[in-house]
MARZA-206916 format. One record per residue (C-alpha): residue number from 1; residue in three letters; x, y, z. Coordinates in pm, 1 decimal, always signed. Layout:
! MARZA-206916
+-----+-----+----------+----------+----------+
|   n | res |     east |    north |       up |
+-----+-----+----------+----------+----------+
| NUM | ALA |        X |        Y |        Z |
...
+-----+-----+----------+----------+----------+
END
This chain:
! MARZA-206916
+-----+-----+----------+----------+----------+
|   n | res |     east |    north |       up |
+-----+-----+----------+----------+----------+
|   1 | VAL |   -589.5 |  +1077.1 |   -129.9 |
|   2 | VAL |   -755.5 |  +1225.8 |   +175.4 |
|   3 | ALA |   -698.4 |  +1590.5 |   +253.0 |
|   4 | GLY |   -844.1 |  +1862.9 |   +464.7 |
|   5 | HIS |   -792.4 |  +2190.5 |   +644.3 |
|   6 | SER |   -873.6 |  +2245.3 |  +1011.9 |
|   7 | LEU |  -1185.8 |  +2040.3 |  +1097.0 |
|   8 | GLY |  -1157.8 |  +1883.3 |   +750.8 |
|   9 | ALA |   -804.4 |  +1773.2 |   +837.2 |
|  10 | ALA |   -928.2 |  +1620.4 |  +1162.4 |
|  11 | LEU |  -1193.7 |  +1426.7 |   +967.9 |
|  12 | ALA |   -933.7 |  +1318.5 |   +710.9 |
|  13 | THR |   -717.6 |  +1195.4 |  +1000.7 |
|  14 | LEU |  -1007.3 |   +975.6 |  +1113.5 |
|  15 | ALA |  -1090.8 |   +857.7 |   +759.8 |
|  16 | ALA |   -739.2 |   +754.7 |   +651.4 |
|  17 | PRO |   -688.4 |   +458.4 |   +889.6 |
|  18 | ASP |  -1047.1 |   +348.2 |   +828.4 |
|  19 | LEU |   -971.8 |   +332.1 |   +455.3 |
|  20 | ALA |   -641.0 |   +154.9 |   +518.4 |
|  21 | LEU |   -794.0 |   -108.1 |   +747.2 |
|  22 | ASN |  -1129.7 |   -168.8 |   +576.2 |
|  23 | THR |  -1056.7 |   -136.8 |   +203.3 |
|  24 | LYS |   -783.1 |   -235.4 |    -38.6 |
|  25 | LEU |   -679.7 |   +129.0 |    -66.6 |
|  26 | THR |   -353.0 |   +273.2 |    +57.8 |
|  27 | PRO |   -446.5 |   +628.0 |   +153.3 |
|  28 | ARG |   -214.6 |   +925.3 |   +124.4 |
|  29 | ALA |   -311.1 |  +1205.5 |   +366.5 |
|  30 | TYR |   -244.6 |  +1579.0 |   +347.9 |
|  31 | LEU |   -352.7 |  +1742.0 |   +672.7 |
|  32 | PHE |   -341.2 |  +2122.9 |   +684.0 |
|  33 | ALA |   -382.4 |  +2299.6 |  +1021.6 |
|  34 | SER |   -517.1 |  +1987.0 |  +1187.2 |
|  35 | PRO |   -597.1 |  +1993.3 |  +1556.4 |
|  36 | ARG |   -488.6 |  +1696.4 |  +1766.3 |
|  37 | VAL |   -735.1 |  +1413.0 |  +1705.0 |
|  38 | GLY |   -672.2 |  +1102.9 |  +1913.9 |
|  39 | ASN |   -490.7 |   +950.1 |  +2206.0 |
|  40 | SER |   -155.5 |   +771.4 |  +2184.5 |
|  41 | VAL |   -319.8 |   +438.8 |  +2088.0 |
|  42 | PHE |   -495.8 |   +606.4 |  +1793.1 |
|  43 | ARG |   -174.1 |   +789.0 |  +1694.5 |
|  44 | ASP |    +29.1 |   +466.8 |  +1692.8 |
|  45 | CYS |   -236.6 |   +282.3 |  +1491.0 |
|  46 | TYR |   -257.7 |   +571.7 |  +1244.0 |
|  47 | ASN |   +119.1 |   +592.7 |  +1200.8 |
|  48 | ARG |   +138.9 |   +217.5 |  +1141.4 |
|  49 | HIS |   -140.7 |   +201.1 |   +881.5 |
|  50 | VAL |   -106.3 |   +539.3 |   +706.6 |
|  51 | PRO |   +263.9 |   +570.1 |   +624.2 |
|  52 | ASN |   +206.4 |   +833.0 |   +353.1 |
|  53 | SER |    +75.9 |  +1112.3 |   +570.9 |
|  54 | TYR |   +183.3 |  +1475.2 |   +590.1 |
|  55 | ARG |    +64.6 |  +1709.6 |   +867.5 |
|  56 | ILE |   +137.8 |  +2064.8 |   +754.0 |
|  57 | THR |   +132.0 |  +2354.3 |  +1000.3 |
|  58 | ASN |   +198.5 |  +2725.6 |  +1023.0 |
|  59 | PRO |   +389.1 |  +2784.5 |  +1350.2 |
|  60 | ARG |   +175.9 |  +3092.1 |  +1427.4 |
|  61 | ASP |   -155.8 |  +2908.1 |  +1379.1 |
|  62 | LEU |   -326.2 |  +2822.4 |  +1709.7 |
|  63 | VAL |   -557.0 |  +2545.6 |  +1580.2 |
|  64 | PRO |   -285.7 |  +2276.8 |  +1547.6 |
|  65 | LYS |   -194.7 |  +2339.9 |  +1910.9 |
|  66 | VAL |   -534.2 |  +2227.1 |  +2050.5 |
|  67 | PRO |   -679.9 |  +2040.5 |  +2227.3 |
|  68 | PHE |   -425.0 |  +1976.9 |  +2499.6 |
|  69 | LEU |   -375.0 |  +1693.1 |  +2747.6 |
|  70 | VAL |   -440.5 |  +1339.2 |  +2619.0 |
|  71 | TYR |   -465.2 |  +1425.2 |  +2248.3 |
|  72 | ASN |   -172.2 |  +1357.8 |  +2014.5 |
|  73 | HIS |    -65.2 |  +1453.4 |  +1664.1 |
|  74 | VAL |     +3.7 |  +1192.0 |  +1399.2 |
|  75 | ASP |   +354.4 |  +1170.7 |  +1252.2 |
|  76 | ARG |   +531.3 |  +1332.5 |   +959.4 |
|  77 | HIS |   +503.4 |  +1694.3 |  +1057.5 |
|  78 | ILE |   +600.6 |  +1963.9 |   +809.6 |
|  79 | GLU |   +623.8 |  +2309.2 |   +965.3 |
|  80 | LEU |   +605.4 |  +2591.7 |   +715.1 |
|  81 | PRO |   +841.2 |  +2886.5 |   +768.0 |
|  82 | GLU |   +703.5 |  +3195.4 |   +941.3 |
|  83 | HIS |   +677.6 |  +3507.8 |   +730.0 |
|  84 | PRO |   +656.6 |  +3872.4 |   +845.3 |
|  85 | ARG |   +421.9 |  +3971.0 |   +558.2 |
|  86 | ILE |   +129.2 |  +3785.8 |   +722.4 |
|  87 | LYS |    -76.5 |  +3983.7 |   +973.9 |
|  88 | PRO |    -37.1 |  +3836.1 |  +1322.5 |
|  89 | ASN |   -406.1 |  +3767.2 |  +1382.1 |
|  90 | ILE |   -570.4 |  +3431.1 |  +1441.0 |
|  91 | GLY |   -775.5 |  +3430.9 |  +1120.9 |
|  92 | CYS |   -494.6 |  +3524.8 |   +885.4 |
|  93 | GLN |   -258.1 |  +3271.9 |  +1038.9 |
|  94 | HIS |   -519.2 |  +2994.5 |   +999.2 |
|  95 | TYR |   -663.3 |  +3059.1 |   +649.3 |
|  96 | MET |   -596.7 |  +2786.1 |   +393.9 |
|  97 | GLU |   -499.7 |  +3060.9 |   +150.7 |
|  98 | THR |   -219.0 |  +3159.2 |   +390.5 |
|  99 | TYR |    -97.7 |  +2798.8 |   +401.0 |
| 100 | LEU |    -92.0 |  +2785.1 |    +20.1 |
| 101 | TRP |    +95.5 |  +3115.3 |     +4.6 |
| 102 | LEU |   +351.8 |  +2999.4 |   +263.0 |
| 103 | MET |   +412.9 |  +2677.7 |    +64.0 |
| 104 | ALA |   +444.7 |  +2867.5 |   -264.6 |
| 105 | ASN |   +675.1 |  +3124.6 |   -106.2 |
| 106 | ALA |   +896.0 |  +2851.6 |    +47.7 |
| 107 | ALA |   +922.8 |  +2691.5 |   -297.8 |
| 108 | GLY |  +1026.6 |  +3023.1 |   -454.4 |
| 109 | GLU |   +697.9 |  +3067.7 |   -641.3 |
| 110 | GLN |   +615.5 |  +3438.4 |   -658.9 |
| 111 | SER |   +296.9 |  +3432.6 |   -869.1 |
| 112 | PHE |    +67.3 |  +3315.8 |   -585.3 |
| 113 | ARG |    -72.7 |  +3623.3 |   -409.5 |
| 114 | LEU |   -136.1 |  +3661.1 |    -38.6 |
| 115 | SER |   -481.5 |  +3800.6 |    +37.4 |
| 116 | GLU |   -482.8 |  +4178.6 |    +88.3 |
| 117 | ARG |   -680.9 |  +4134.7 |   +411.5 |
| 118 | CYS |   -390.5 |  +3930.2 |   +554.0 |
| 119 | GLU |    -89.8 |  +4108.6 |   +411.2 |
| 120 | VAL |   +104.9 |  +4352.1 |   +626.2 |
| 121 | PRO |   +131.3 |  +4676.4 |   +424.1 |
| 122 | ALA |   +481.1 |  +4744.8 |   +291.5 |
+-----+-----+----------+----------+----------+
END
């Protein structure tokens, strides 16, 4: 398993095909808030050699939307549902804790708490 958030997700995106092509391992990748990493040739190679990959994004997070132009995302995108309880600032939308809360909330799990610094007061 390779996993990461933000820059860590970008590095995991680079590591997964390397593991697939140069070892006997079959990596599974979980990429949270990953920016675009490579061009279309890299994307196609990645998608071919890392079939168990999940790129998870918050639609209000800006990091997965950069950089523009020749960079591409790898396949198997999972977009988490937006939620009005999260403050609409860049930091709160990007925190890994917010991603975990959004996943727990989407699964109906109520015991995972959203950080007070990112929660819109009721």
